[in-house]
C-alpha positions as CSV (number, residue, x, y, z in Angstrom):
1,M,-186.0,113.1,155.2
2,A,-189.4,111.8,153.7
3,A,-188.9,113.9,150.6
4,N,-185.3,112.6,150.2
5,A,-186.6,109.0,150.6
6,A,-189.3,109.6,148.0
7,N,-186.8,110.9,145.6
8,E,-184.5,108.0,146.3
9,I,-187.3,105.5,145.7
10,D,-188.2,107.2,142.4
11,N,-184.6,107.1,141.3
12,L,-184.4,103.4,142.2
13,I,-187.6,102.7,140.2
14,S,-186.7,104.8,137.2
15,G,-183.1,103.6,137.0
16,S,-181.6,107.1,137.4
17,G,-178.9,107.9,139.9
18,S,-175.4,106.5,140.3
19,T,-176.3,102.8,140.4
20,G,-178.6,102.7,137.4
21,G,-181.5,101.5,139.5
22,L,-182.0,98.4,141.5
23,G,-180.6,96.2,138.7
24,V,-177.1,95.9,137.7
25,A,-174.9,95.4,134.6
26,G,-175.4,98.4,132.5
27,G,-178.8,99.0,130.9
28,S,-180.0,99.4,127.4
29,G,-177.4,100.0,124.7
30,G,-174.5,98.7,126.8
31,I,-173.9,95.5,124.9
32,P,-172.8,95.7,121.2
33,S,-175.2,94.0,118.8
34,N,-172.5,91.6,117.5
35,F,-171.6,90.4,121.1
36,D,-171.6,86.6,121.3
37,A,-172.0,85.6,124.9
38,A,-171.3,81.9,124.2
39,N,-167.8,82.7,122.9
40,A,-167.0,85.6,125.1
41,Q,-163.9,85.5,127.3
42,N,-164.1,86.4,131.0
43,D,-163.1,90.0,131.4
44,E,-161.8,90.9,134.8
45,G,-162.7,94.5,134.4
46,I,-166.3,93.6,133.5
47,E,-166.6,91.2,136.4
48,M,-165.2,93.9,138.8
49,A,-167.7,96.5,137.4
50,F,-170.5,94.0,137.9
51,A,-169.5,93.3,141.5
52,V,-169.2,97.0,142.2
53,S,-172.6,97.6,140.7
54,C,-174.2,94.8,142.8
55,M,-172.7,96.3,146.0
56,E,-173.8,99.8,145.1
57,Q,-177.4,98.5,144.6
58,A,-177.3,96.6,147.8
59,E,-176.0,99.6,149.7
60,T,-178.6,101.9,148.2
61,Y,-181.5,99.6,149.1
62,F,-180.1,99.0,152.6
63,N,-179.6,102.7,153.2
64,L,-183.2,103.2,152.1
65,I,-184.7,100.6,154.5
66,T,-182.6,101.9,157.5
67,K,-183.8,105.5,156.9
68,V,-187.4,104.9,156.0
69,K,-189.6,102.4,157.9
70,P,-189.9,99.7,155.2
71,S,-193.5,98.8,156.1
72,S,-194.4,102.4,155.3
73,L,-192.9,102.4,151.8
74,K,-195.7,102.7,149.2
75,R,-193.9,100.9,146.5
76,L,-190.6,99.7,145.1
77,T,-191.7,99.5,141.5
78,K,-194.8,100.4,139.4
79,W,-195.5,96.7,139.2
80,D,-195.6,95.9,142.9
81,E,-199.1,94.6,142.9
82,E,-198.6,92.4,139.9
83,I,-195.3,91.1,141.2
84,V,-196.6,90.2,144.6
85,E,-199.7,88.5,143.1
86,A,-197.7,86.4,140.8
87,F,-195.1,85.7,143.5
88,L,-197.6,84.3,145.9
89,Q,-199.4,82.4,143.2
90,N,-196.2,80.7,142.2
91,F,-194.7,80.5,145.8
92,P,-197.6,80.4,148.3
93,E,-195.2,79.2,151.0
94,Y,-193.6,82.7,151.0
95,N,-196.9,84.1,152.4
96,F,-195.6,82.9,155.8
97,A,-193.2,85.2,157.6
98,D,-190.8,82.4,158.7
99,K,-190.2,81.3,155.1
100,L,-189.7,84.9,153.9
101,K,-187.6,86.1,156.9
102,V,-184.8,83.7,156.4
103,L,-184.4,82.4,152.8
104,N,-183.1,78.9,152.0
105,E,-180.5,79.5,149.2
106,D,-180.2,75.8,148.5
107,E,-183.9,75.4,148.0
108,I,-184.1,78.5,145.8
109,K,-181.2,77.4,143.6
110,S,-182.2,73.7,143.4
111,A,-183.3,72.4,140.0
112,N,-186.9,72.6,141.1
113,G,-186.4,76.0,142.6
114,K,-184.8,77.4,139.4
115,R,-187.7,76.0,137.3
116,R,-190.3,77.6,139.6
117,W,-188.5,81.0,139.6
118,R,-188.1,80.9,135.8
119,E,-191.9,80.2,135.4
120,F,-192.6,83.2,137.8
121,M,-190.2,85.5,136.0
122,M,-190.9,84.9,132.3
123,P,-194.3,86.8,132.2
124,F,-192.4,89.9,133.3
125,E,-189.7,89.6,130.6
126,K,-191.1,92.4,128.4
127,K,-192.6,94.4,131.3
128,V,-189.9,94.9,134.0
129,D,-186.6,96.4,132.6
130,E,-183.6,94.2,133.3
131,Y,-185.8,91.7,135.2
132,N,-183.1,89.0,135.0
133,F,-180.1,91.1,135.8
134,G,-178.0,90.0,138.7
135,T,-178.3,91.5,142.2
136,L,-177.6,90.6,145.8
137,I,-180.4,89.4,148.1
138,R,-180.2,89.2,151.9
139,L,-180.8,85.7,153.2
140,D,-181.9,86.9,156.7
141,C,-183.9,90.1,156.5
142,T,-183.0,91.1,160.0
143,K,-179.3,91.5,159.0
144,D,-177.2,93.6,156.7
145,Y,-175.6,92.4,153.5
146,S,-172.5,90.4,154.1
147,Q,-170.8,87.5,152.4
148,E,-172.5,85.1,154.8
149,N,-175.9,86.8,154.5
150,S,-176.2,87.4,150.8
151,M,-176.9,85.3,147.7
152,F,-176.7,86.3,144.1
153,G,-180.1,86.4,142.5
154,Y,-182.2,88.1,139.8
155,R,-183.7,91.6,139.9
156,L,-187.3,90.2,139.8
157,Q,-186.5,87.8,142.7
158,F,-185.2,90.7,144.7
159,Y,-188.3,92.8,144.0
160,A,-190.7,89.9,144.9
161,I,-188.9,89.1,148.1
162,E,-188.3,92.6,149.3
163,I,-191.7,94.0,148.4
164,L,-193.3,91.2,150.4
165,R,-190.8,91.6,153.3
166,N,-191.7,95.3,153.4
167,R,-195.4,94.7,153.3
168,K,-195.2,92.1,156.1
169,G,-193.0,94.4,158.2
170,L,-190.1,92.0,158.2
171,N,-187.6,94.6,157.1
172,D,-188.7,96.9,160.0
173,A,-186.2,95.1,162.2
174,V,-183.2,96.6,160.5
175,W,-184.9,100.0,160.4
176,Q,-185.5,99.7,164.2
177,Q,-181.9,98.7,164.8
178,A,-180.7,101.7,162.9
179,Q,-183.0,104.0,164.9
180,D,-181.9,102.5,168.2
181,D,-178.2,102.7,167.3
182,P,-177.2,104.9,164.3
183,T,-173.8,103.1,164.2
184,A,-175.4,99.6,164.1
185,F,-174.7,99.2,160.4
186,A,-171.7,101.5,160.0
């Protein structure tokens, strides 16, 4: 199982595999050069593909942390150290387990929250592929993804939150639940 987990992690990091990595919405080359987002119409097919991609990424990550003890994961990205350092520099309050364990979506998405996240994310713009692509983030790290326990966020937010949750052992609760009852999240 450890070899499979290592391969899954490497696939998540490199963007290979069925979900295209931990980000969503395509990848390089998927958007025509003449595409004008300001004048684009909503396309139900694109929205559905985006939603499916978000769910696939969420399922892949959740499967990983229920099979491998999250606090033992060596890395999620090759930028883990840099991401965590910048995250805690910009958001020192997340160094406390209670703040990180259950996220406050209203606070994160407030005008001030959005500004702070933008300031945190921009230095990674040219470094982390698809840093600003949409993904799902669990609000309470002791629970599975669900409509009530998920918020839409950015790939770099996901990385920062989940890397730190793993390092602090906060995601170990779902791993332990899965070990105690393999049907817990079925």
